[in-house]
C-alpha positions in Angstrom: 56.7 -102.2 -79.3 54.0 -99.6 -79.7 56.1 -97.6 -82.2 56.4 -100.8 -84.4 52.7 -101.2 -84.3 52.1 -97.6 -85.2 54.6 -97.8 -88.0 52.9 -100.9 -89.4 49.5 -99.3 -89.2 50.9 -96.2 -91.0 52.4 -98.4 -93.7 48.9 -99.9 -94.2 47.4 -96.4 -94.4 50.1 -95.4 -97.0 49.2 -98.4 -99.1 45.5 -97.5 -98.9 46.3 -93.8 -99.8 48.3 -95.1 -102.9 45.4 -97.3 -103.9 43.0 -94.4 -103.6 45.2 -92.2 -105.7 45.4 -94.8 -108.4 41.6 -95.2 -108.4 41.2 -91.4 -108.6 43.6 -91.3 -111.5 41.5 -94.0 -113.3 38.3 -92.1 -112.6 39.9 -89.0 -114.2 40.7 -91.0 -117.3 37.1 -92.1 -117.6 35.9 -88.5 -116.9 38.1 -87.2 -119.7 36.6 -89.8 -122.1 33.1 -88.8 -121.1 34.1 -85.2 -121.7 35.3 -86.1 -125.2 32.1 -87.9 -126.0 30.0 -85.1 -124.6 31.9 -82.6 -126.7 31.4 -84.7 -129.8 27.6 -84.9 -129.1 27.5 -81.1 -128.4 26.4 -81.7 -124.8 27.2 -79.6 -121.7 29.9 -80.9 -119.3 27.8 -80.3 -116.2 25.2 -82.8 -115.4 23.7 -81.9 -112.0 21.4 -84.9 -112.0 24.3 -87.3 -112.4 26.3 -85.4 -109.8 23.5 -85.8 -107.3 23.1 -89.5 -108.2 26.8 -90.0 -107.4 26.5 -88.1 -104.1 23.4 -90.0 -103.0 25.0 -93.4 -104.0 28.1 -92.7 -102.0 26.2 -91.5 -99.0 24.1 -94.7 -99.2 27.1 -97.0 -99.6 28.9 -95.3 -96.7 26.4 -96.8 -94.3 26.9 -94.0 -91.8 30.6 -94.7 -91.1 31.7 -91.2 -92.2 29.4 -88.3 -91.5 27.2 -87.6 -94.6 28.6 -84.0 -95.0 32.2 -85.5 -95.2 31.2 -87.9 -98.0 29.4 -85.1 -99.8 32.5 -82.8 -99.5 34.9 -85.4 -100.7 32.9 -86.4 -103.7 31.9 -82.9 -104.5 35.7 -82.2 -104.8 36.3 -85.3 -106.8 33.5 -84.4 -109.2 34.7 -80.8 -109.6 38.2 -82.1 -110.5 36.8 -84.5 -113.1 34.6 -81.8 -114.6 37.7 -79.5 -115.0 39.4 -82.3 -117.0 36.4 -82.4 -119.4 
Protein backbone atom coordinates (compact mmCIF):
# COMPACT_ATOMS: atom_id res chain seq x y z
CA UNK A 1 0.00 0.00 0.00
CA UNK A 2 2.73 2.47 0.91
CA UNK A 3 4.55 1.75 -2.34
CA UNK A 4 1.43 2.69 -4.31
CA UNK A 5 1.14 5.92 -2.34
CA UNK A 6 4.80 6.70 -2.96
CA UNK A 7 4.39 5.94 -6.66
CA UNK A 8 1.36 8.25 -6.89
CA UNK A 9 3.19 11.07 -5.12
CA UNK A 10 6.15 10.58 -7.44
CA UNK A 11 3.81 10.79 -10.45
CA UNK A 12 2.55 14.11 -9.09
CA UNK A 13 6.12 15.33 -8.67
CA UNK A 14 6.92 14.26 -12.23
CA UNK A 15 3.96 16.26 -13.51
CA UNK A 16 5.10 19.30 -11.54
CA UNK A 17 8.65 18.91 -12.89
CA UNK A 18 7.31 18.77 -16.45
CA UNK A 19 5.23 21.90 -15.83
CA UNK A 20 8.24 23.71 -14.35
CA UNK A 21 10.34 22.79 -17.39
CA UNK A 22 7.65 24.02 -19.78
CA UNK A 23 7.47 27.33 -17.89
CA UNK A 24 11.25 27.68 -17.96
CA UNK A 25 11.22 27.06 -21.70
CA UNK A 26 8.57 29.79 -22.11
CA UNK A 27 10.65 32.13 -19.97
CA UNK A 28 13.63 31.51 -22.25
CA UNK A 29 11.57 32.40 -25.32
CA UNK A 30 10.69 35.75 -23.73
CA UNK A 31 14.29 36.31 -22.64
CA UNK A 32 15.46 35.77 -26.21
CA UNK A 33 12.92 38.34 -27.42
CA UNK A 34 14.13 40.83 -24.82
CA UNK A 35 17.69 40.16 -25.98
CA UNK A 36 16.69 40.87 -29.58
CA UNK A 37 15.01 44.12 -28.56
CA UNK A 38 17.99 45.18 -26.45
CA UNK A 39 20.36 44.47 -29.32
CA UNK A 40 18.22 46.53 -31.68
CA UNK A 41 18.28 49.39 -29.16
CA UNK A 42 22.03 48.96 -28.58
CA UNK A 43 21.48 48.16 -24.89
CA UNK A 44 23.56 45.87 -22.70
CA UNK A 45 22.16 42.42 -21.96
CA UNK A 46 22.98 42.62 -18.28
CA UNK A 47 20.60 44.60 -16.10
CA UNK A 48 21.59 44.09 -12.48
CA UNK A 49 18.74 46.28 -11.22
CA UNK A 50 16.17 44.09 -12.97
CA UNK A 51 17.91 40.92 -11.77
CA UNK A 52 17.76 42.11 -8.16
CA UNK A 53 14.09 43.05 -8.62
CA UNK A 54 13.35 39.50 -9.79
CA UNK A 55 15.28 37.98 -6.88
CA UNK A 56 13.54 40.20 -4.34
CA UNK A 57 10.11 39.47 -5.81
CA UNK A 58 10.69 35.72 -5.74
CA UNK A 59 11.97 35.81 -2.16
CA UNK A 60 8.91 37.83 -1.18
CA UNK A 61 6.45 35.55 -2.99
CA UNK A 62 8.08 32.49 -1.42
CA UNK A 63 6.71 33.48 2.01
CA UNK A 64 9.56 31.68 3.74
CA UNK A 65 8.61 28.20 2.54
CA UNK A 66 12.05 27.66 0.99
CA UNK A 67 15.14 29.20 2.57
CA UNK A 68 15.92 32.58 0.98
CA UNK A 69 19.36 31.43 -0.16
CA UNK A 70 17.72 28.53 -2.02
CA UNK A 71 15.33 30.83 -3.90
CA UNK A 72 18.19 33.20 -4.70
CA UNK A 73 20.36 30.33 -5.98
CA UNK A 74 17.59 28.88 -8.16
CA UNK A 75 16.68 32.22 -9.71
CA UNK A 76 20.31 33.28 -10.13
CA UNK A 77 20.79 30.17 -12.29
CA UNK A 78 17.58 30.79 -14.23
CA UNK A 79 18.61 34.40 -14.89
CA UNK A 80 22.11 33.34 -15.94
CA UNK A 81 20.72 30.79 -18.42
CA UNK A 82 18.36 33.39 -19.86
CA UNK A 83 21.13 35.98 -20.20
CA UNK A 84 23.24 33.44 -22.13
CA UNK A 85 20.39 33.10 -24.62
CA UNK A 86 20.35 36.84 -25.24
